[in-house]
C-alpha positions as CSV (number, residue, x, y, z in Angstrom):
1,X,-64.3,-32.8,-35.9
2,X,-67.8,-34.6,-35.5
3,X,-68.1,-37.9,-35.8
4,X,-71.8,-38.9,-36.9
5,X,-72.6,-42.5,-36.3
6,X,-74.7,-43.9,-39.3
7,X,-77.4,-46.3,-39.0
8,X,-75.6,-49.3,-40.0
9,X,-78.7,-51.5,-41.3
10,X,-79.2,-48.5,-43.8
11,X,-78.8,-51.5,-46.6
12,X,-81.1,-50.0,-49.3
13,X,-84.9,-49.5,-50.3
14,X,-88.1,-51.2,-51.4
15,X,-90.9,-49.7,-53.4
16,X,-94.1,-49.3,-51.3
17,X,-96.6,-51.4,-53.4
18,X,-98.9,-53.2,-51.8
19,X,-97.4,-56.5,-51.2
20,X,-98.5,-59.9,-49.5
21,X,-98.8,-59.7,-45.5
22,X,-95.5,-60.9,-44.1
23,X,-95.9,-64.8,-43.2
24,X,-94.1,-65.9,-40.3
25,X,-94.2,-63.7,-37.1
26,X,-97.3,-64.3,-34.6
27,X,-98.6,-62.0,-32.5
28,X,-95.8,-60.6,-29.7
29,X,-92.3,-59.4,-29.4
30,X,-88.9,-60.2,-31.2
31,X,-85.8,-59.0,-29.7
32,X,-82.2,-58.8,-31.2
33,X,-78.8,-57.3,-29.6
34,X,-75.9,-55.7,-31.5
35,X,-72.6,-54.6,-30.3
36,X,-71.0,-51.8,-32.3
37,X,-67.2,-51.2,-33.2
38,X,-64.8,-49.2,-35.2
39,X,-61.3,-49.7,-35.6
40,X,-61.4,-53.1,-33.2
41,X,-62.6,-51.1,-30.5
42,X,-66.3,-51.3,-29.3
43,X,-68.3,-48.0,-29.1
44,X,-72.1,-48.8,-28.7
45,X,-74.6,-51.5,-28.4
46,X,-77.7,-51.3,-30.1
47,X,-80.9,-53.4,-29.6
48,X,-84.1,-53.9,-32.1
49,X,-87.6,-54.7,-31.0
50,X,-90.5,-56.2,-33.1
51,X,-93.6,-56.2,-31.6
52,X,-96.6,-57.3,-33.7
53,X,-100.4,-57.6,-33.8
54,X,-103.3,-58.9,-35.8
55,X,-102.5,-55.7,-37.9
56,X,-99.5,-54.1,-37.2
57,X,-95.7,-54.0,-36.7
58,X,-94.0,-51.6,-34.5
59,X,-90.2,-51.7,-35.1
60,X,-88.1,-49.9,-32.6
61,X,-84.3,-49.6,-32.2
62,X,-82.4,-48.5,-29.5
63,X,-78.4,-47.5,-30.1
64,X,-76.1,-46.1,-27.3
65,X,-72.8,-45.0,-28.3
66,X,-69.7,-44.0,-25.7
67,X,-66.7,-42.6,-26.7
68,X,-64.0,-39.8,-25.6
69,X,-62.9,-37.4,-28.3
70,X,-59.6,-36.1,-27.0
71,X,-60.4,-35.5,-22.9
72,X,-64.2,-35.1,-23.6
73,X,-67.0,-38.6,-23.2
74,X,-69.5,-38.4,-25.7
75,X,-72.8,-40.3,-24.9
76,X,-75.2,-40.2,-27.8
77,X,-78.3,-42.1,-27.4
78,X,-80.9,-43.0,-30.6
79,X,-84.1,-44.5,-30.8
80,X,-86.0,-44.8,-34.0
81,X,-89.3,-46.1,-34.2
82,X,-91.1,-47.4,-37.7
83,X,-95.2,-48.3,-37.1
84,X,-96.2,-50.2,-40.3
85,X,-99.0,-52.7,-41.5
86,X,-98.1,-56.6,-41.8
87,X,-97.3,-56.3,-45.2
88,X,-94.3,-53.7,-44.2
89,X,-96.1,-50.7,-45.3
90,X,-94.8,-47.9,-42.9
91,X,-97.3,-44.9,-41.6
92,X,-95.7,-43.2,-39.0
93,X,-91.8,-42.7,-38.0
94,X,-90.1,-41.0,-34.9
95,X,-86.4,-39.8,-34.1
96,X,-84.7,-38.9,-31.3
97,X,-81.1,-38.4,-30.2
98,X,-80.2,-37.1,-26.9
99,X,-76.4,-35.9,-26.2
100,X,-75.9,-32.9,-24.5
101,X,-79.4,-31.7,-26.3
102,X,-82.2,-33.4,-27.4
103,X,-83.0,-33.6,-30.8
104,X,-86.5,-35.0,-32.2
105,X,-88.3,-35.4,-35.6
106,X,-91.5,-37.2,-36.3
107,X,-92.8,-38.3,-39.9
108,X,-95.9,-39.2,-40.9
109,X,-97.4,-40.6,-44.3
110,X,-100.5,-39.7,-46.2
111,X,-101.7,-40.1,-49.7
112,X,-99.5,-37.2,-50.8
113,X,-96.6,-38.4,-49.4
114,X,-94.4,-38.3,-46.1
115,X,-94.5,-34.8,-44.0
116,X,-92.1,-34.2,-41.6
117,X,-90.8,-30.2,-40.4
118,X,-92.5,-28.9,-43.2
119,X,-91.2,-30.7,-46.0
120,X,-92.4,-33.6,-47.9
121,X,-90.8,-37.3,-48.9
122,X,-91.6,-39.3,-51.9
123,X,-94.7,-41.1,-51.2
124,X,-92.8,-44.4,-52.2
125,X,-89.8,-44.3,-49.7
126,X,-89.4,-46.5,-46.6
127,X,-87.3,-45.7,-43.2
128,X,-83.9,-47.6,-43.7
129,X,-84.9,-49.4,-40.4
130,X,-87.5,-51.1,-42.0
131,X,-85.2,-52.6,-44.4
132,X,-83.9,-55.6,-42.5
133,X,-87.5,-57.1,-42.4
134,X,-88.4,-56.4,-46.2
135,X,-84.8,-58.2,-47.2
136,X,-85.8,-61.0,-44.4
137,X,-89.0,-61.6,-46.6
138,X,-87.8,-61.2,-50.0
139,X,-84.2,-62.1,-50.2
140,X,-83.6,-58.7,-51.9
141,X,-85.3,-55.4,-53.5
142,X,-84.7,-52.0,-55.1
143,X,-86.3,-48.9,-54.0
144,X,-86.4,-45.3,-52.3
145,X,-85.4,-45.7,-49.0
146,X,-84.8,-42.3,-46.3
147,X,-82.7,-42.1,-43.6
148,X,-84.5,-40.9,-40.1
149,X,-81.0,-40.5,-38.2
150,X,-79.7,-38.1,-40.9
151,X,-82.4,-35.2,-41.6
152,X,-84.4,-37.8,-43.2
153,X,-82.3,-38.0,-46.2
154,X,-83.9,-39.7,-49.3
155,X,-82.1,-42.1,-52.1
156,X,-82.2,-44.7,-54.0
157,X,-80.9,-48.1,-53.3
158,X,-80.7,-51.9,-53.7
159,X,-79.6,-55.2,-52.0
160,X,-78.7,-58.5,-53.4
161,X,-77.1,-62.2,-52.5
162,X,-73.6,-62.2,-53.6
163,X,-73.5,-65.9,-51.5
164,X,-75.4,-67.8,-49.3
165,X,-76.1,-65.5,-46.2
166,X,-74.2,-63.0,-47.4
167,X,-75.4,-59.5,-49.0
168,X,-74.3,-56.1,-50.7
169,X,-76.2,-53.5,-50.0
170,X,-75.5,-49.8,-52.0
171,X,-77.6,-46.6,-51.2
172,X,-77.0,-43.4,-53.6
173,X,-78.7,-40.4,-51.7
174,X,-80.6,-37.9,-54.1
175,X,-77.3,-35.5,-53.6
176,X,-75.1,-37.9,-54.9
177,X,-73.4,-39.2,-51.8
178,X,-73.0,-42.9,-52.1
179,X,-73.4,-45.3,-48.7
180,X,-72.6,-49.3,-49.3
181,X,-72.2,-52.2,-46.8
182,X,-71.7,-55.8,-46.3
183,X,-74.3,-58.5,-44.5
184,X,-74.0,-61.7,-43.6
185,X,-77.2,-62.9,-42.3
186,X,-78.2,-65.3,-39.6
187,X,-80.5,-68.7,-39.8
188,X,-83.5,-66.9,-38.9
189,X,-83.0,-64.2,-41.5
190,X,-82.3,-61.4,-39.4
191,X,-78.8,-59.4,-39.8
192,X,-76.0,-61.1,-37.9
193,X,-73.0,-58.8,-38.9
194,X,-72.7,-55.7,-41.4
195,X,-70.1,-53.9,-42.0
196,X,-70.2,-50.6,-43.7
197,X,-68.5,-48.0,-45.7
198,X,-67.4,-46.2,-43.1
199,X,-65.5,-48.7,-41.1
200,X,-68.4,-49.5,-38.2
201,X,-69.1,-52.8,-37.9
202,X,-72.4,-53.9,-36.0
203,X,-72.1,-57.7,-34.6
204,X,-75.6,-59.6,-33.5
205,X,-74.9,-61.2,-29.7
206,X,-76.6,-61.9,-26.7
207,X,-78.4,-59.7,-24.4
208,X,-75.6,-60.3,-21.8
209,X,-72.6,-59.5,-24.0
210,X,-74.6,-56.6,-25.3
211,X,-75.5,-55.2,-21.4
212,X,-71.9,-56.2,-20.6
213,X,-69.9,-52.9,-19.6
214,X,-66.9,-51.4,-22.0
215,X,-64.0,-48.9,-21.7
216,X,-64.6,-46.1,-24.1
217,X,-61.7,-45.3,-26.5
218,X,-60.5,-42.0,-28.1
219,X,-62.4,-41.8,-31.5
220,X,-59.9,-39.2,-32.7
221,X,-56.8,-41.5,-31.9
222,X,-58.8,-44.4,-32.9
223,X,-59.6,-42.9,-36.5
224,X,-56.4,-40.8,-36.9
225,X,-53.7,-41.7,-39.3
226,X,-50.0,-42.0,-38.5
227,X,-47.6,-39.7,-40.6
228,X,-44.6,-41.8,-41.3
229,X,-41.0,-40.0,-42.1
230,X,-39.6,-36.3,-40.8
231,X,-41.9,-33.2,-41.3
232,X,-41.7,-31.5,-44.6
233,X,-44.2,-29.6,-47.1
234,X,-45.7,-32.6,-49.0
235,X,-47.2,-35.7,-47.6
236,X,-47.6,-38.8,-49.6
237,X,-50.6,-40.5,-49.1
238,X,-51.6,-44.2,-50.1
239,X,-55.6,-44.6,-50.7
240,X,-58.1,-45.0,-52.9
241,X,-59.2,-41.2,-52.7
242,X,-59.5,-38.4,-55.5
243,X,-57.8,-35.3,-54.1
244,X,-60.3,-32.1,-54.9
245,X,-58.2,-28.8,-55.8
246,X,-58.8,-27.0,-52.7
247,X,-56.9,-24.1,-51.8
248,X,-54.3,-24.5,-49.6
249,X,-53.2,-28.3,-51.3
250,X,-51.5,-29.2,-54.4
251,X,-51.8,-32.8,-55.7
252,X,-50.5,-34.8,-58.0
253,X,-49.3,-38.8,-58.8
254,X,-46.4,-40.7,-57.2
255,X,-45.5,-43.8,-57.3
256,X,-46.3,-44.4,-53.5
257,X,-49.5,-42.9,-54.4
258,X,-50.7,-39.3,-54.3
259,X,-48.1,-36.3,-53.8
260,X,-49.7,-33.7,-51.9
261,X,-48.4,-30.3,-51.0
262,X,-49.1,-27.9,-48.5
263,X,-49.3,-24.4,-48.2
264,X,-52.3,-21.5,-47.7
265,X,-50.5,-20.1,-50.6
266,X,-51.7,-22.6,-53.2
267,X,-55.3,-21.5,-54.6
268,X,-56.3,-24.6,-55.9
269,X,-58.4,-25.0,-59.1
270,X,-62.0,-24.9,-58.0
271,X,-64.1,-23.1,-60.7
272,X,-64.1,-19.2,-60.1
273,X,-67.5,-17.5,-59.2
274,X,-68.1,-14.5,-60.4
275,X,-65.4,-11.7,-60.1
276,X,-66.3,-8.6,-57.7
277,X,-65.0,-6.7,-54.8
278,X,-62.8,-8.1,-52.6
279,X,-64.6,-9.4,-49.4
280,X,-62.0,-10.9,-47.6
281,X,-62.2,-8.2,-44.4
282,X,-65.5,-9.4,-44.4
283,X,-64.7,-13.0,-44.3
284,X,-62.3,-12.5,-41.4
285,X,-64.9,-10.3,-39.6
286,X,-67.4,-13.6,-39.7
287,X,-64.3,-15.5,-38.8
288,X,-63.8,-13.5,-35.6
289,X,-67.6,-13.4,-34.9
290,X,-67.7,-17.2,-34.8
291,X,-64.6,-17.6,-32.8
292,X,-66.2,-15.3,-30.0
293,X,-69.5,-17.1,-30.0
294,X,-68.4,-20.8,-30.6
295,X,-66.8,-22.6,-27.8
296,X,-64.4,-25.2,-28.5
297,X,-66.2,-28.5,-27.2
298,X,-65.6,-31.9,-28.4
299,X,-68.5,-33.5,-26.4
300,X,-70.5,-31.2,-28.5
301,X,-71.5,-31.2,-31.7
302,X,-74.5,-29.9,-34.1
303,X,-76.7,-32.3,-36.0
304,X,-77.5,-30.2,-38.9
305,X,-76.6,-26.7,-40.4
306,X,-79.7,-25.2,-39.2
307,X,-78.3,-26.0,-35.6
308,X,-74.6,-25.3,-36.0
309,X,-75.9,-21.2,-37.2
310,X,-76.9,-21.0,-33.9
311,X,-74.9,-23.4,-32.0
312,X,-72.8,-21.7,-29.0
313,X,-70.3,-24.7,-28.2
314,X,-68.7,-27.5,-30.7
315,X,-66.6,-29.1,-32.7
316,X,-64.7,-28.2,-36.1
317,X,-68.1,-29.3,-37.8
318,X,-69.6,-27.0,-35.7
319,X,-67.2,-24.0,-36.4
320,X,-67.6,-24.6,-40.4
321,X,-71.3,-25.2,-40.4
322,X,-71.8,-21.8,-38.4
323,X,-69.6,-20.0,-40.6
324,X,-70.9,-21.3,-44.1
325,X,-74.4,-20.4,-42.5
326,X,-73.5,-16.6,-41.7
327,X,-71.3,-16.8,-45.4
328,X,-74.6,-17.5,-47.4
329,X,-76.8,-15.2,-45.9
330,X,-74.3,-12.3,-47.2
331,X,-73.9,-13.8,-50.5
332,X,-70.4,-14.7,-50.2
333,X,-69.8,-18.2,-52.2
334,X,-68.9,-20.9,-49.8
335,X,-69.1,-24.5,-49.6
336,X,-67.4,-27.0,-47.0
337,X,-64.3,-29.4,-47.2
338,X,-64.0,-32.2,-45.2
339,X,-60.5,-34.1,-44.7
340,X,-57.8,-34.3,-42.4
341,X,-55.7,-31.9,-40.0
342,X,-51.8,-32.4,-39.5
343,X,-51.8,-32.6,-35.3
344,X,-47.5,-33.4,-34.9
345,X,-47.0,-37.2,-36.4
346,X,-50.7,-37.9,-37.3
347,X,-53.6,-36.7,-40.0
348,X,-57.2,-36.5,-37.5
349,X,-60.2,-35.7,-39.3
350,X,-61.3,-32.3,-39.6
351,X,-63.5,-30.0,-41.5
352,X,-63.3,-26.3,-42.6
353,X,-64.5,-24.0,-45.5
354,X,-63.7,-22.0,-48.4
355,X,-64.8,-19.0,-49.5
356,X,-64.8,-16.7,-52.6
357,X,-63.5,-13.5,-52.0
358,X,-64.2,-11.8,-55.5
359,X,-61.1,-12.2,-56.4
360,X,-60.0,-16.2,-55.6
361,X,-61.1,-18.8,-53.0
362,X,-59.7,-19.2,-49.5
363,X,-59.6,-21.9,-47.4
364,X,-61.8,-21.1,-44.1
365,X,-60.7,-22.9,-40.9
366,X,-62.9,-20.9,-38.5
367,X,-62.2,-23.4,-35.7
368,X,-58.8,-22.2,-35.7
369,X,-59.4,-18.6,-36.7
370,X,-56.7,-18.9,-40.0
371,X,-58.6,-17.2,-43.0
372,X,-56.6,-18.0,-45.7
373,X,-56.1,-21.4,-44.0
374,X,-53.6,-24.1,-45.0
375,X,-50.2,-26.0,-44.4
376,X,-51.7,-28.4,-42.4
377,X,-54.9,-29.2,-44.3
378,X,-55.8,-32.2,-46.6
379,X,-59.0,-31.6,-47.7
380,X,-60.6,-35.2,-49.2
381,X,-64.4,-34.1,-50.2
382,X,-65.9,-30.5,-50.9
383,X,-69.1,-30.1,-50.8
384,X,-72.9,-28.5,-49.6
385,X,-73.1,-27.6,-46.0
386,X,-76.0,-30.2,-45.8
387,X,-77.1,-33.5,-44.5
388,X,-76.5,-35.0,-48.0
389,X,-72.8,-33.3,-48.1
390,X,-71.8,-34.2,-44.7
391,X,-72.5,-38.0,-45.9
392,X,-70.5,-37.2,-49.1
393,X,-67.9,-36.2,-47.0
394,X,-67.7,-38.6,-44.0
395,X,-67.3,-41.3,-47.2
396,X,-63.9,-40.0,-48.4
397,X,-62.7,-40.1,-44.7
398,X,-61.6,-44.1,-44.6
399,X,-60.1,-43.7,-47.8
400,X,-56.8,-43.3,-47.0
401,X,-54.6,-46.0,-45.8
402,X,-51.0,-44.6,-45.0
403,X,-49.1,-41.5,-44.8
404,X,-45.6,-40.2,-45.1
405,X,-43.6,-37.0,-45.4
406,X,-41.4,-36.1,-48.2
């Protein structure tokens, strides 16, 4: 599935009330360098720079990621730039991401709020990248924040000191998704180490170590979970996860964790939609259309549901979002599922959909042309096909610690 890399310094927000001009930095530039890790393997580098003038500060974050997904080498370069006054009141944010394609957005703030791509964000929200400067000044805060790298999602969060040089951050997006991070603080007040809820770790380092080359790892293998035992139809998972009642699985408590039976015959127990004519043939036709239009490519991904609706290549997230967009246009009730797929003796991250046929919910795995799907899918979160939903789904992926067949 697509891996969406969060900004690992997102923490939380601060109200946009006027505060004293920050006391300390003189005019000039200040740089910090970070290595980024997942599962014990290095996957990227980030550089942050503050450029202070008499009246303003420009904060820039450049992040490069490099890893394999199967045989596909993925390279992503993200830049976020924030312009604020010396009281850390922001006025402009730009974001760009370059992979196989270039994506770009800009937000500007006036008395009516933030304006980006025809949408308006709350005027009291600040970009997540500005949060470390505010915590360096105040030591803590609570308020509104938005995430430029995640479609400018808005949330409410707080950050508190829990020990000397240790902070804990909690962000609740308006769509309900939760993001958490633990932060260690350096002697200069900057972040020294950040561990987010998805297991991504950013470690402050020297310019030389940040620039050192590293061997890309296979992210699918690095994030997969081995399944012990001989294959059966029930998987016992150990983890802090509430398994949703989606079609294709039947979950219940077990002394060793949660027992999940897998079969395309299981109807699930999602709340029914309005009963009507059977639209199974329409669903199959949409799956066939998506498969004909989109070429499997683990090196490509859609950054949003809007991009997926016109994509011609991509991963399982692209397939799921493209199918969901087409189903929505035809008023077929559909939601997206984030979870795992059985791949031999391991569980790998995967994404698919569930649709209401008019009579029942069925699992729809457009990436594999299956409707109804099931028997090899473990759903961990069911959500909307938007950025907030994807964030919520990704949070569930880290909750499984082990898996075994029974």
